[in-house]
C-alpha positions in Angstrom: 87.9 -25.8 33.9 88.4 -23.2 31.1 89.8 -23.9 27.7 93.3 -22.6 28.5 93.5 -24.9 31.6 92.3 -27.9 29.6 94.8 -27.1 26.8 97.7 -26.7 29.3 96.8 -30.0 31.1 96.7 -31.8 27.8 100.0 -30.4 26.7 101.7 -31.6 29.9 99.9 -35.0 30.0 100.7 -35.9 26.4 104.3 -34.6 26.4 107.0 -37.0 25.3 109.2 -35.6 28.1 109.1 -36.3 31.8 107.4 -33.0 32.9 106.1 -32.1 36.3 104.3 -28.9 37.6 105.1 -28.0 41.2 103.4 -25.5 43.5 105.3 -23.3 46.0 105.2 -26.1 48.6 106.8 -28.6 46.1 103.5 -30.6 45.8 102.9 -32.2 42.4 100.2 -30.2 40.7 100.4 -32.1 37.4 102.7 -34.7 35.8 103.0 -36.0 32.3 102.2 -39.7 31.6 105.9 -40.3 30.8 107.0 -38.9 34.2 104.5 -41.1 36.1 105.5 -44.2 34.2 109.3 -43.7 34.1 110.1 -42.2 37.5 109.1 -43.7 40.9 107.6 -41.4 43.5 105.7 -38.9 41.3 102.1 -38.7 42.1 99.8 -35.7 41.7 98.9 -34.1 45.0 101.8 -35.6 46.8 105.3 -34.1 47.7 107.8 -34.1 44.9 110.9 -36.2 45.8 113.6 -33.7 46.7 116.4 -35.9 45.3 115.0 -35.4 41.8 115.8 -31.6 42.1 119.3 -32.2 43.2 120.4 -34.8 40.7 121.0 -37.4 43.4 118.9 -40.0 41.6 120.8 -39.7 38.3 118.3 -37.1 36.9 119.1 -33.8 35.3 116.3 -31.3 36.2 115.6 -28.1 34.2 113.4 -25.8 36.4 111.3 -23.0 34.9 109.6 -20.8 37.5 106.5 -18.8 36.6 103.4 -17.3 38.1 99.7 -18.0 37.3 96.9 -16.1 38.9 99.2 -14.8 41.6 100.5 -18.3 42.5 104.1 -19.3 42.1 104.7 -22.6 40.3 107.6 -24.4 38.7 107.8 -26.4 35.5 110.4 -29.2 35.9 111.8 -31.1 32.9 113.5 -34.3 34.0 116.0 -36.3 31.9 118.4 -39.1 32.9 122.1 -38.6 32.5 123.2 -40.1 29.3 119.8 -40.0 27.7 121.0 -38.2 24.6 123.8 -40.8 24.0 121.4 -43.6 24.5 118.9 -42.0 22.1 121.6 -41.7 19.5 122.6 -45.3 19.9 118.9 -46.4 19.6 118.4 -44.2 16.6 121.5 -45.6 14.9 120.4 -49.2 15.6 116.9 -48.6 14.4 118.2 -47.1 11.1 120.4 -50.1 10.6 117.6 -52.5 11.3 115.2 -50.7 8.9 117.9 -50.8 6.2 118.4 -54.5 6.7 114.7 -55.3 6.7 114.1 -53.4 3.5 117.1 -54.9 1.7 115.7 -58.4 1.7 112.4 -57.8 -0.1 114.1 -55.3 -2.4 116.7 -58.0 -3.4 113.9 -60.5 -4.1 112.1 -57.9 -6.1 115.2 -57.2 -8.2 115.7 -60.9 -8.8 112.2 -61.4 -10.0 112.4 -58.4 -12.4 115.7 -59.6 -13.8 114.2 -63.2 -14.2 111.2 -61.7 -16.1 113.5 -60.4 -18.8 114.8 -64.0 -19.6 113.3 -65.9 -22.5 110.8 -68.6 -21.7 109.9 -67.3 -18.3 106.3 -67.0 -17.0 106.2 -63.2 -16.9 102.7 -63.1 -15.4 103.6 -65.3 -12.5 106.8 -63.3 -11.9 104.9 -60.0 -11.9 102.5 -61.5 -9.4 105.3 -62.4 -7.1 106.9 -59.0 -7.6 103.6 -57.4 -6.6 103.7 -59.4 -3.4 107.2 -58.1 -2.6 106.0 -54.5 -3.2 103.1 -55.1 -0.9 105.5 -56.4 1.9 107.7 -53.3 1.4 104.7 -51.0 1.7 103.5 -52.8 4.8 106.9 -52.5 6.4 107.1 -48.7 5.6 103.6 -48.1 6.9 104.3 -49.8 10.2 107.6 -48.0 10.6 105.8 -44.7 10.1 103.0 -45.7 12.4 105.5 -46.7 15.2 107.4 -43.5 14.7 104.2 -41.5 15.1 103.3 -43.4 18.3 106.8 -42.6 19.8 106.6 -39.0 18.8 103.2 -38.5 20.3 101.6 -37.6 17.0 99.1 -40.4 17.5 96.8 -40.0 20.4 96.1 -43.3 22.1 93.9 -42.5 25.1 90.5 -40.8 24.9 87.1 -41.1 26.5 85.8 -44.5 27.5 84.5 -46.5 24.5 82.9 -50.0 24.1 85.4 -52.8 23.4 83.4 -55.6 21.9 82.3 -54.0 18.6 86.0 -53.0 17.9 87.3 -56.5 18.6 84.5 -58.1 16.5 85.4 -55.9 13.5 89.1 -56.6 13.8 88.7 -60.3 13.8 86.0 -60.4 11.1 88.4 -58.6 8.8 91.0 -61.3 9.3 88.8 -64.5 9.1 89.6 -65.2 5.5 93.3 -65.0 6.1 93.0 -67.1 9.2 91.1 -69.7 7.3 93.8 -69.9 4.7 96.4 -70.4 7.4 94.3 -73.0 9.2 93.8 -70.9 12.3 90.4 -70.5 14.0 89.6 -67.1 15.5 87.4 -66.9 18.6 86.2 -63.8 20.5 85.2 -63.9 24.2 84.3 -60.4 25.4 81.9 -59.3 28.1 79.4 -56.9 26.5 79.7 -54.0 28.9 83.5 -53.7 28.9 84.8 -50.2 28.1 88.4 -48.8 27.7 89.9 -45.3 27.6 91.6 -46.2 24.3 90.6 -44.8 20.9 88.7 -47.4 18.9 91.3 -47.0 16.1 94.1 -47.8 18.4 92.3 -50.7 20.0 91.6 -52.1 16.6 95.4 -51.9 15.8 96.2 -53.8 18.9 93.5 -56.5 18.2 94.6 -56.9 14.6 98.3 -57.2 15.4 97.7 -59.8 18.1 95.5 -61.9 15.7 97.9 -61.5 12.8 100.7 -62.7 15.0 98.8 -65.9 15.6 97.8 -66.3 12.0 101.4 -66.0 10.9 103.1 -68.1 13.6 100.7 -70.4 15.5 100.5 -73.0 12.8 97.7 -74.9 11.0 95.1 -76.3 13.3 95.6 -73.7 16.1 92.8 -71.8 17.8 93.4 -68.1 18.6 91.1 -66.6 21.3 90.9 -62.9 22.0 89.2 -62.2 25.3 88.4 -59.1 27.3 87.1 -58.9 30.8 87.3 -57.1 34.1 89.9 -58.1 36.7 89.1 -58.2 40.4 90.9 -54.9 40.9 88.7 -53.2 38.3 91.3 -53.1 35.6 90.5 -54.4 32.1 92.5 -57.3 30.7 92.7 -58.0 26.9 94.2 -61.5 26.5 95.3 -63.0 23.2 95.9 -66.8 23.5 96.6 -69.5 21.0 97.3 -73.2 21.4 99.8 -73.4 18.5 103.5 -73.9 18.2 104.5 -71.5 20.9 108.0 -70.0 21.5 110.9 -70.9 23.7 110.6 -69.4 27.2 114.0 -67.7 26.7 112.5 -65.7 23.8 109.4 -64.4 25.5 111.1 -61.3 26.9 112.2 -60.3 23.3 108.9 -60.7 21.5 108.1 -56.9 21.8 111.4 -55.8 20.4 111.2 -54.1 17.0 112.1 -56.5 14.1 112.6 -59.4 16.5 111.4 -62.8 15.2 111.8 -66.2 16.9 113.8 -68.7 14.9 110.8 -70.5 13.5 109.4 -67.2 12.2 112.5 -65.8 10.5 111.3 -67.0 7.1 107.9 -65.3 7.6 106.8 -62.3 5.5 105.8 -60.5 8.7 107.4 -57.1 9.4 108.6 -57.9 13.0 106.9 -54.8 14.2 103.4 -56.0 15.2 104.0 -56.8 18.8 106.2 -53.7 19.2 103.3 -51.6 18.1 101.0 -53.4 20.6 103.4 -52.6 23.4 103.6 -48.9 22.5 99.8 -48.5 22.3 99.2 -50.3 25.6 101.9 -48.5 27.5 100.8 -45.1 26.2 97.3 -46.0 27.5 99.0 -46.5 30.9 98.7 -50.3 30.6 101.1 -53.2 30.8 101.7 -56.1 28.5 103.5 -59.4 29.0 103.9 -62.7 27.2 103.9 -66.2 28.5 104.0 -69.7 27.0 106.4 -72.3 25.9 107.5 -74.3 22.9 104.6 -76.6 22.0 102.2 -75.0 24.4 101.1 -71.9 22.5 101.5 -68.2 23.3 99.6 -65.9 25.6 99.8 -62.1 25.5 98.1 -60.3 28.3 97.4 -56.5 28.1 96.1 -54.9 31.3 94.5 -51.4 31.2 93.4 -49.1 34.0 89.7 -49.1 34.8 87.7 -46.8 32.4 
């Protein structure tokens, strides 16, 4: 495959849009990851569902015909009716949520600075607390930008197969001091030969966020275990499990929402974005993620990736 062909395949594969390339017999030559994940019936080498071209399944197709090496092909962009309105609603809600999340630490920072001007106050202690608020604001902004880059496709998640264990070891080692202060034990259980088609940088982000979630919310005395192994079907499962406080079963489906925190975690200094980032990385690597557990019985987050 020459450089132009590789470049074209990569552009389609990594497109944020649902894009499909069809040959003159309406067979799928190539489909973007978004198209394969979001729309049933799209598989490379198989016939393209005719209803998708007629709008019968609620899709709005934009068809661009062209020729390549004497062959007629069509580039099909697919969007759902109402996508633009839904996007605007999501954008508006996200902006409001960001504003709300930033307002709280900014208000605390302002209070600390005002208190520092009063006579008899411990200025050094107040400055230290203010520094902590600035650190939280910085963390929140960094994670918002990172999540935005994931959604825009600016961050490449999938790459060639890479060993998993060294990345997980590094991520947990970096957090052991924090975990010790929180009274949470970190344990790694990973088969040595496991590989994933995920960039080590992105896998490290996933591992850190899963561990940090347990450090913040599992509670003193809890044990967090991060395991990686191969499932019977050849896929790779990354499982984060703790035996801590847990969450109500009704809240499990909301854990991956941006800024969502369970009731017991609302006073935490977390950003509320960690598990949302985990979900974005895993789904962009064509994996799935789900949470299980119950109040008083810990939390388990299971990430399943295609075989490398």
